[in-house]
N, CA, C and O atoms as a MOPAC input file, in Angstrom:
PM7 MOZYME 1SCF
protein

 N     70.82200 1   119.73500 1   137.74500 1
 C     69.52000 1   119.31400 1   138.26000 1
 C     68.96700 1   120.01900 1   139.10500 1
 O     69.38700 1   119.72300 1   140.22400 1
 N     68.08400 1   120.96200 1   139.12600 1
 C     68.16200 1   122.08900 1   140.59500 1
 C     68.00000 1   120.95500 1   142.00000 1
 O     67.03400 1   120.19500 1   141.92800 1
 N     68.73200 1   120.85500 1   143.00800 1
 C     67.76800 1   120.45200 1   144.41700 1
 C     67.41000 1   121.04100 1   145.06700 1
 O     66.85800 1   120.31000 1   145.89000 1
 N     67.27400 1   122.29500 1   145.42900 1
 C     66.55300 1   122.85700 1   146.05400 1
 C     65.09600 1   123.59800 1   145.26800 1
 O     64.63200 1   123.64700 1   144.12900 1
 N     64.72000 1   124.12900 1   146.68400 1
 C     63.30900 1   124.78800 1   146.00500 1
 C     63.90600 1   126.56700 1   144.91600 1
 O     63.65700 1   127.18300 1   143.88000 1
 N     64.68000 1   126.60000 1   146.00100 1
 C     64.45100 1   128.19500 1   145.34800 1
 C     65.87300 1   127.92500 1   144.30300 1
 O     66.23700 1   128.87000 1   143.60400 1
 N     66.27500 1   127.23200 1   144.27000 1
 C     66.81000 1   127.14300 1   142.74800 1
 C     66.16700 1   125.96900 1   141.57900 1
 O     66.88100 1   125.65800 1   140.62500 1
 N     64.80000 1   125.36500 1   141.73400 1
 C     64.55200 1   125.66600 1   141.25800 1
 C     63.33200 1   126.71500 1   140.56300 1
 O     62.90600 1   126.59400 1   139.41400 1
 N     62.94900 1   127.63000 1   141.43000 1
 C     61.92400 1   128.50800 1   141.20000 1
 C     63.94100 1   129.40300 1   140.20600 1
 O     63.87200 1   129.43000 1   138.97700 1
 N     64.71700 1   129.71400 1   140.55500 1
 C     65.67400 1   130.54400 1   139.90700 1
 C     65.27500 1   129.83100 1   138.44400 1
 O     64.59600 1   130.53000 1   137.69200 1
 N     65.73600 1   128.16900 1   137.87500 1
 C     64.86900 1   128.03800 1   136.43800 1
 C     64.36200 1   128.16200 1   136.23600 1
 O     64.53200 1   128.07600 1   135.02000 1
 N     62.94400 1   128.53700 1   136.47000 1
 C     61.71600 1   128.70300 1   136.29500 1
 C     61.81400 1   130.15400 1   135.82400 1
 O     61.75100 1   130.47800 1   134.63800 1
 N     62.00300 1   131.15200 1   137.02600 1
 C     63.02200 1   132.94800 1   137.11900 1
 C     63.45200 1   133.03600 1   136.09400 1
 O     62.96800 1   134.05900 1   135.60900 1
 N     64.38600 1   132.37700 1   135.10800 1
 C     65.37200 1   132.25700 1   133.83400 1
 C     64.66200 1   132.24600 1   132.91700 1
 O     64.40900 1   133.12200 1   132.09000 1
 N     64.12200 1   130.70300 1   133.09000 1
 C     63.00900 1   130.66400 1   131.30900 1
 C     62.13600 1   131.45400 1   130.84500 1
 O     61.71400 1   131.50800 1   129.69000 1
 N     61.73900 1   132.32200 1   132.08300 1
 C     60.79900 1   133.40900 1   131.89500 1
 C     61.44000 1   134.76200 1   130.52300 1
 O     61.12100 1   135.20100 1   129.41800 1
 N     62.50100 1   134.92400 1   131.58900 1
 C     62.86600 1   136.70900 1   131.57300 1
 C     64.11200 1   135.89500 1   130.13400 1
 O     64.72700 1   136.65800 1   129.38900 1
 N     64.23900 1   134.60800 1   130.02400 1
 C     65.00500 1   134.48700 1   128.83700 1
 C     64.43300 1   134.12500 1   127.49500 1
 O     65.07800 1   133.97100 1   126.45800 1
 N     63.17500 1   134.01400 1   127.65200 1
 C     61.82100 1   133.83400 1   126.62200 1
 C     61.44800 1   135.48800 1   126.33300 1
 O     61.34700 1   135.84600 1   125.15900 1
 N     61.26300 1   136.41200 1   127.35800 1
 C     60.62000 1   137.69600 1   127.33200 1
 C     61.95700 1   138.58700 1   126.76200 1
 O     61.92300 1   139.44600 1   125.88100 1
 N     62.86500 1   138.23000 1   127.35200 1
 C     64.37600 1   139.39600 1   126.31400 1
 C     64.32900 1   138.44300 1   124.66200 1
 O     63.80100 1   138.97100 1   123.68300 1
 N     64.63200 1   137.75500 1   124.62000 1
 C     64.52400 1   137.23900 1   123.10500 1
 C     63.32000 1   137.12300 1   122.23100 1
 O     63.32900 1   136.24700 1   121.36600 1
 N     62.07200 1   138.06800 1   122.38400 1
 C     61.28600 1   138.21600 1   121.92500 1
 C     61.25800 1   140.58700 1   121.52500 1
 O     60.84700 1   141.37900 1   120.67700 1
 N     62.06200 1   140.58100 1   122.95500 1
 C     62.53200 1   141.75000 1   122.56300 1
 C     63.62600 1   142.21300 1   121.58700 1
 O     63.60700 1   143.28100 1   120.97400 1
 N     64.65000 1   141.20600 1   121.51700 1
 C     66.00800 1   140.86700 1   120.66500 1
 C     64.92700 1   141.25700 1   119.66000 1
 O     64.78900 1   142.46600 1   119.47800 1
 N     64.05400 1   140.33200 1   118.90400 1
 C     63.95700 1   139.99300 1   117.78800 1
 C     62.57500 1   140.75900 1   117.13500 1
 O     62.04500 1   140.61000 1   116.03400 1
 N     62.15600 1   141.80200 1   118.49100 1
 C     61.76500 1   143.37300 1   118.03700 1
 C     62.57700 1   143.73200 1   117.24200 1
 O     62.31400 1   143.81100 1   116.04200 1
 N     63.97100 1   144.08500 1   117.85000 1
 C     64.85400 1   145.09700 1   117.71400 1
 C     65.20000 1   144.47900 1   116.22400 1
 O     64.71100 1   145.16300 1   115.32600 1
 N     65.68200 1   143.73000 1   115.93200 1
 C     65.88600 1   142.78900 1   114.71500 1
 C     64.75600 1   143.43600 1   113.25200 1
 O     64.83300 1   143.40700 1   112.02400 1
 N     63.70400 1   144.01200 1   114.33900 1
 C     62.84500 1   143.64100 1   112.55100 1
 C     62.00800 1   144.90100 1   112.77400 1
 O     60.82500 1   144.78000 1   112.45600 1
 N     62.44600 1   146.26500 1   113.33200 1
 C     62.86900 1   147.05600 1   113.49000 1
 C     63.41200 1   147.74500 1   112.55500 1
 O     62.95200 1   148.54700 1   111.74200 1
 N     64.81300 1   147.20200 1   112.83100 1
 C     66.07000 1   147.75000 1   112.04800 1
 C     66.16900 1   147.19200 1   110.70200 1
 O     66.90000 1   147.78100 1   109.90600 1
 N     65.51300 1   146.09700 1   110.31100 1
 C     65.14800 1   145.44700 1   108.93500 1
 C     63.76800 1   146.49000 1   108.04900 1
 O     63.73700 1   147.23000 1   107.06500 1
 N     63.10400 1   146.16400 1   108.73800 1
 C     62.27300 1   147.12100 1   108.91900 1
 C     63.02100 1   148.78400 1   108.02800 1
 O     62.84400 1   149.03800 1   106.83600 1
 N     63.56800 1   149.38800 1   108.70000 1
 C     64.53900 1   150.50400 1   108.52100 1
 C     65.22000 1   150.50700 1   107.29700 1
 O     64.89700 1   151.41900 1   106.53600 1
 N     66.23600 1   149.58100 1   106.83800 1
 C     66.73500 1   149.15200 1   105.83100 1
 C     66.36800 1   148.66100 1   104.60400 1
 O     67.02700 1   148.49600 1   103.57800 1
 N     64.80600 1   148.37700 1   104.95700 1
 C     64.37300 1   147.96400 1   103.97600 1
 C     62.97400 1   148.59600 1   103.46500 1
 O     62.03300 1   148.22800 1   102.76300 1
 N     63.24100 1   149.41700 1   103.98800 1
 C     61.85200 1   150.81000 1   103.66300 1
 C     61.93800 1   151.49800 1   102.45800 1
 O     62.93100 1   151.19100 1   101.80000 1
 N     60.91300 1   152.66700 1   101.76700 1
 C     61.65600 1   153.34000 1   100.69500 1
 C     61.94100 1   154.51800 1   102.07400 1
 O     61.88600 1   154.34500 1   103.29200 1
 N     62.34100 1   156.05200 1   101.02900 1
 C     63.06400 1   156.96400 1   102.17400 1
 C     61.23200 1   157.50200 1   102.56400 1
 O     61.10000 1   158.13800 1   103.61000 1
 N     60.29200 1   157.30100 1   101.94900 1
 C     58.59800 1   158.16700 1   102.27100 1
 C     58.70100 1   157.44000 1   103.49400 1
 O     58.54000 1   158.12600 1   104.50400 1
 N     59.01100 1   155.77400 1   103.72300 1
 C     58.55000 1   155.46800 1   104.83000 1
 C     59.90700 1   155.10200 1   106.09900 1
 O     59.72200 1   154.69600 1   107.24600 1
 N     60.94800 1   155.33700 1   105.57500 1
 C     62.40900 1   155.07700 1   106.26400 1
 C     61.63500 1   156.42300 1   108.00500 1
 O     61.41000 1   156.10300 1   109.17300 1
 N     61.53600 1   157.33200 1   107.54200 1
 C     61.40300 1   158.04900 1   108.75300 1
 C     60.51900 1   157.36900 1   109.77300 1
 O     60.89500 1   156.83200 1   110.81500 1
 N     59.29600 1   157.47500 1   109.31700 1
 C     57.93600 1   156.36700 1   110.32300 1
 C     58.67600 1   155.36600 1   111.31500 1
 O     58.60600 1   155.30800 1   112.54200 1
 N     59.62600 1   154.36500 1   110.14900 1
 C     60.37100 1   153.56100 1   110.46300 1
 C     61.26900 1   153.46400 1   111.82600 1
 O     61.33000 1   152.72800 1   112.81100 1
 N     61.95100 1   154.66100 1   111.30800 1
 C     62.95400 1   155.33400 1   112.14200 1
 C     63.28400 1   154.83800 1   113.67700 1
 O     64.07800 1   154.20200 1   114.37000 1
 N     61.19000 1   156.17800 1   113.68800 1
 C     60.74200 1   156.61900 1   114.95800 1
 C     60.64000 1   155.12400 1   115.81900 1
 O     60.94500 1   154.92000 1   116.99400 1
 N     60.08500 1   154.13500 1   114.77300 1
 C     59.95600 1   153.11900 1   116.25700 1
 C     60.90200 1   151.96200 1   116.43100 1
 O     60.64400 1   150.92900 1   117.05000 1
 N     62.63700 1   152.40600 1   115.48100 1
 C     63.63200 1   151.45400 1   115.67300 1
 C     63.85000 1   152.03800 1   116.54900 1
 O     64.21300 1   151.13900 1   117.30700 1
 N     63.94800 1   153.23500 1   117.29200 1
 C     64.72200 1   154.34800 1   118.29500 1
 C     63.65400 1   153.40200 1   119.32800 1
 O     63.78900 1   152.26400 1   119.77900 1
 N     62.84300 1   154.14700 1   119.43500 1
 C     61.79000 1   153.48500 1   120.29800 1
 C     62.03500 1   152.03500 1   121.48800 1
 O     62.25000 1   151.83900 1   122.68400 1
 N     61.80600 1   151.19100 1   120.07000 1
 C     62.87100 1   149.87300 1   120.85500 1
 C     63.53900 1   149.93700 1   121.16800 1
 O     63.60800 1   149.77600 1   122.38600 1
 N     64.53200 1   150.18700 1   120.54000 1
 C     66.27900 1   150.80200 1   121.06200 1
 C     66.19900 1   151.08900 1   122.40400 1
 O     66.56900 1   150.40100 1   123.35600 1
 N     65.65000 1   152.23100 1   122.38700 1
 C     66.08900 1   152.61200 1   123.59300 1
 C     65.25000 1   152.07600 1   124.83300 1
 O     65.64100 1   152.23200 1   125.98900 1
 N     63.90700 1   151.34500 1   124.45700 1
 C     62.92200 1   150.40900 1   125.68900 1
 C     64.06900 1   149.41500 1   126.01900 1
 O     64.49700 1   149.31900 1   127.17000 1
 N     64.46600 1   148.81600 1   125.18500 1
 C     66.00900 1   147.82700 1   125.31700 1
 C     66.98400 1   148.49000 1   126.05100 1
 O     67.31200 1   147.76600 1   126.99000 1
 N     67.55900 1   149.47400 1   126.05000 1
 C     68.39900 1   149.74100 1   126.60000 1
 C     68.41300 1   150.02600 1   127.95900 1
 O     69.30800 1   150.04700 1   128.80400 1
 N     67.09700 1   150.26200 1   127.98000 1
 C     66.16600 1   151.39800 1   129.89200 1
 C     66.35600 1   149.96300 1   130.08300 1
 O     66.81100 1   149.75200 1   131.20700 1
 N     66.16600 1   148.83800 1   129.36200 1
 C     66.19700 1   147.60100 1   130.54200 1
 C     67.43200 1   146.85900 1   130.40600 1
 O     67.64200 1   145.67400 1   130.66100 1
 N     67.84400 1   147.32700 1   130.17300 1
 C     69.45800 1   146.66300 1   130.15700 1
 C     69.40000 1   145.59000 1   129.42400 1
 O     69.87300 1   144.53200 1   129.84000 1
 N     68.61800 1   145.72800 1   127.82500 1
 C     69.22200 1   144.27500 1   127.71100 1
 C     69.84300 1   144.66700 1   126.66800 1
 O     69.62300 1   143.96700 1   125.68000 1
 N     70.84600 1   145.90600 1   126.45600 1
 C     71.37700 1   145.78100 1   124.94800 1
 C     72.02000 1   147.53200 1   125.80100 1
 O     71.43600 1   148.40500 1   126.44400 1
 N     73.59800 1   147.32400 1   125.30000 1
 C     74.13100 1   148.43300 1   126.44200 1
 C     73.53400 1   150.18700 1   125.63900 1
 O     73.17100 1   150.45400 1   124.49400 1
 N     73.65800 1   150.93100 1   126.71900 1
 C     73.17400 1   151.95700 1   126.03300 1
 C     74.16200 1   152.86900 1   124.78000 1
 O     73.71400 1   153.76100 1   124.05900 1
 N     75.56300 1   152.35800 1   124.78700 1
 C     76.28600 1   152.97300 1   123.90800 1
 C     75.73400 1   152.70700 1   122.61500 1
 O     75.50800 1   153.49700 1   121.69800 1
 N     75.47400 1   150.93700 1   122.71400 1
 C     75.39700 1   149.96400 1   121.54800 1
 C     73.87500 1   150.58700 1   121.13000 1
 O     74.12500 1   151.47200 1   120.31200 1
 N     73.11400 1   150.54900 1   121.23400 1
 C     71.59300 1   151.16900 1   121.05500 1
 C     72.18700 1   152.60300 1   120.47100 1
 O     72.14600 1   152.88700 1   119.27400 1
 N     72.84800 1   153.62400 1   121.68200 1
 C     73.13300 1   155.11500 1   120.59300 1
 C     74.25300 1   154.76600 1   119.25100 1
 O     74.27700 1   155.51500 1   118.27500 1
 N     75.02400 1   153.72200 1   119.33400 1
 C     75.32400 1   153.64300 1   118.32300 1
 C     74.82400 1   153.09200 1   116.72000 1
 O     75.33800 1   153.59600 1   115.72200 1
 N     73.86100 1   152.10000 1   116.62400 1
 C     72.59900 1   151.53400 1   116.06700 1
 C     71.13500 1   153.25200 1   115.77300 1
 O     70.28600 1   153.40200 1   114.89400 1
 N     71.44200 1   153.98400 1   116.74700 1
 C     70.30200 1   154.74000 1   116.05800 1
 C     70.98900 1   155.35400 1   115.28700 1
 O     70.64000 1   155.13500 1   114.12800 1
 N     72.48900 1   156.58500 1   115.44700 1
 C     72.90600 1   157.10500 1   114.87500 1
 C     73.25700 1   155.94300 1   113.93400 1
 O     72.17800 1   155.48500 1   114.31000 1
 N     73.64300 1   155.18100 1   113.22200 1
 C     73.76800 1   154.32100 1   112.35200 1
 C     72.18000 1   154.45900 1   110.71700 1
 O     72.02700 1   154.80300 1   109.54600 1
 N     71.21800 1   153.70400 1   112.28900 1
 C     69.63500 1   154.26100 1   111.01200 1
 C     69.82100 1   155.55400 1   110.72300 1
 O     69.43600 1   155.90200 1   109.60700 1
 N     70.20900 1   156.20500 1   111.28000 1
 C     69.51500 1   157.58900 1   111.50600 1
 C     70.62300 1   158.26500 1   110.40600 1
 O     70.35500 1   159.37200 1   109.93900 1
 N     71.45000 1   157.80700 1   110.14100 1
 C     72.56600 1   157.99300 1   108.33800 1
 C     72.41400 1   157.75100 1   107.53800 1
 O     72.56500 1   158.50000 1   106.57300 1
 N     72.01600 1   156.53400 1   107.46900 1
 C     71.07300 1   155.45600 1   107.03300 1
 C     69.61200 1   156.35300 1   105.72300 1
 O     69.50100 1   156.40000 1   104.49800 1
 N     69.04000 1   156.73000 1   106.54000 1
 C     67.15300 1   157.63100 1   106.54500 1
 C     68.12400 1   159.08200 1   105.48200 1
 O     67.93300 1   159.67500 1   104.42000 1
 N     69.04100 1   159.08400 1   106.45700 1
 C     68.93300 1   160.40400 1   105.38600 1
 C     69.90900 1   160.69300 1   104.09500 1
 O     70.22400 1   161.63300 1   103.36500 1
 N     70.22000 1   159.15600 1   104.28600 1
 C     70.97300 1   159.55800 1   102.82500 1
 C     69.81200 1   159.33400 1   101.77600 1
 O     69.70800 1   159.79000 1   100.63800 1
 N     68.50600 1   158.04100 1   102.87800 1
 C     67.83200 1   157.82600 1   101.78900 1
 C     67.12400 1   159.05700 1   101.19200 1
 O     67.18000 1   159.56500 1   100.07300 1
 N     66.63900 1   159.27600 1   101.98200 1
 C     66.00000 1   161.28900 1   102.21200 1
 C     67.47900 1   161.63800 1   100.82900 1
 O     67.20300 1   160.89400 1    99.88800 1
 N     68.30400 1   162.14800 1   100.61200 1
 C     69.29900 1   162.11400 1   100.05100 1
 C     69.06900 1   162.04100 1    98.08900 1
 O     69.22700 1   162.59500 1    97.00100 1
 N     68.73100 1   161.22600 1    98.62000 1
 C     68.84000 1   159.89700 1    96.76200 1
 C     67.54800 1   160.79300 1    96.19800 1
 O     67.50200 1   161.60800 1    95.27700 1
 N     66.33900 1   160.23600 1    97.27200 1
 C     65.36900 1   160.09600 1    96.68500 1
 C     64.48600 1   161.99500 1    95.94800 1
 O     63.46500 1   162.30200 1    95.33300 1
 N     65.84700 1   162.82400 1    96.61100 1
 C     65.48300 1   164.34500 1    95.64500 1
 C     65.97800 1   164.35300 1    94.19400 1
 O     65.77600 1   165.33300 1    93.47800 1

């Protein structure tokens, strides 16, 4: 248990940040699932939303920038495959 007032404040700040980060991470997962489950026509719009979410998380150092780039690349590849299959 925190003894000093600064340690008590640190506990509060960490809890607040953890909650905010959890929401952002959940948003990332949701955006990725939307891309994977969407049809070819709606996949491009879902991809734009997912890319935006990943970029914001990488900018806030919530995920590594290379991880964001890898996920964006793989999602774009899936969307391209869906578009090719739809033709």
